[in-house]
C-alpha positions, 0 to 999 in steps of 0.5 A, spaced: 898 515 295 903 515 290 904 523 287 906 521 280 902 516 276 905 514 269 902 509 263 895 509 260 892 503 264 895 506 271 892 513 269 885 510 267 885 506 273 887 512 278 881 516 275 876 510 276 878 509 283 876 516 285 883 518 286 884 526 286 889 528 280 891 535 280 894 535 273 894 531 267 900 531 262 898 528 255 903 528 249 900 533 244 897 531 238 896 524 241 888 522 240 888 514 240 882 511 244 886 510 251 888 517 251 881 520 249 878 515 255 883 518 260 882 525 257 874 524 258 875 521 265 879 527 267 874 532 264 869 529 269 872 531 275 875 538 272 882 536 272 887 541 269 890 538 263 896 540 259 898 537 252 905 537 252 911 535 248 915 528 248 921 532 251 917 535 257 914 528 258 920 525 258 923 530 263 917 529 268 917 521 267 920 517 273 919 511 270 921 512 263 915 508 260 910 514 261 906 512 254 904 519 253 901 520 259 903 522 266 898 524 272 900 528 278 895 525 284 894 529 291 898 526 296 892 527 301 885 527 299 881 534 299 876 536 303 870 541 301 868 548 303 862 545 307 866 541 311 871 546 313 865 550 315 862 544 319 869 544 322 868 551 325 861 549 327 863 543 331 868 547 335 862 552 336 867 558 333 866 563 328 869 560 321 876 562 320 879 560 313 885 562 309 884 563 302 890 562 297 890 566 291 896 562 286 901 559 291 905 555 286 911 553 291 910 547 295 914 549 301 910 555 302 903 551 301 906 546 306 908 552 311 901 556 310 897 549 312 902 548 318 901 555 320 893 555 319 893 549 324 897 552 329 893 559 329 886 556 329 884 556 322 878 551 320 881 550 313 885 552 307 882 553 300 886 553 294 884 554 286 885 548 281 889 552 276 895 556 277 897 553 284 900 547 287 896 542 289 897 537 295 904 534 293 908 530 297 913 536 298 907 540 301 905 534 306 912 533 308 913 541 309 906 541 313 909 537 318 903 533 320 898 539 319 894 536 313 892 530 318 888 535 322 887 541 317 882 540 311 884 543 304 879 544 299 880 545 292 875 550 288 874 551 281 873 559 282 876 562 288 872 569 287 865 565 286 867 561 292 868 568 296 862 571 294 858 565 296 861 565 303 860 573 303 852 571 302 853 567 308 856 572 313 863 571 312 867 577 311 874 578 307 881 581 308 887 580 304 894 582 305 897 587 301 902 593 301 897 598 299 892 597 305 890 599 312 895 597 317 893 590 320 893 593 327 887 598 326 882 593 323 877 589 326 879 582 324 874 578 329 868 574 327 867 570 321 873 571 317 876 569 310 884 571 310 887 572 303 894 571 301 896 572 294 902 569 290 909 569 291 911 574 285 904 577 284 900 578 290 893 578 290 890 578 284 886 585 282 879 581 281 880 577 288 882 584 292 876 587 289 872 582 293 875 583 299 872 587 305 879 590 307 886 590 305 891 589 311 898 591 310 903 588 315 908 593 318 915 593 315 921 597 318 926 593 314 930 595 307 926 590 302 919 591 301 915 584 302 915 578 306 915 571 303 908 569 302 908 563 308 911 569 313 905 574 311 900 568 312 903 567 319 903 574 321 896 576 319 893 569 322 896 570 328 893 578 329 887 574 327 888 569 333 890 575 338 884 579 336 879 573 337 883 572 344 881 579 346 874 579 344 872 573 348 
């Protein structure tokens, strides 16, 4: 699937064909019929719409003929949270899902999906807004893991966490102010939350988590890259699962 779709007819057809569009860029102030149709199609799927200047569209354009509209489509199809849970049921395992709160670097997202696959996570959940989607760069960085590890995109990350807590899952997020991860019981049905590269886990999401896990660090700098933090905590969960058997 093409990552970027340009031009009015091409974008309309992409929506009507059911392609998953992460972001839609429309020339600010443009309100003619075709553009209104595109915006209407985008709202049906809750696609994020950005109204931007001609200069911004020109800088994004790969063809030079965007006609005031550029859509960025997902390189892979998204799954649903229910499909991720079904993935766990199929394997007769307690769910282990990685939730990402605002990861914007495609290389980090790709690396986390790769780690999720290798550490035995049943899927990854990302928010629709203020986060990178399944771009071609993400797919490449995942080194094939996207073929095996489902990724769901949700409108409200906090609400999704609440719904899963009601189904028996509990949640741990990585944050410097928490309990050392080795002292926590990370077995059972678990959601692991990793925050954005700069801000970490947002206050709203952190307050919904049952445990705050800190990763021991002995160096002179104060934080790990988001994908490295995800790998360290995911493998502690995997280690504890092995010992719990």
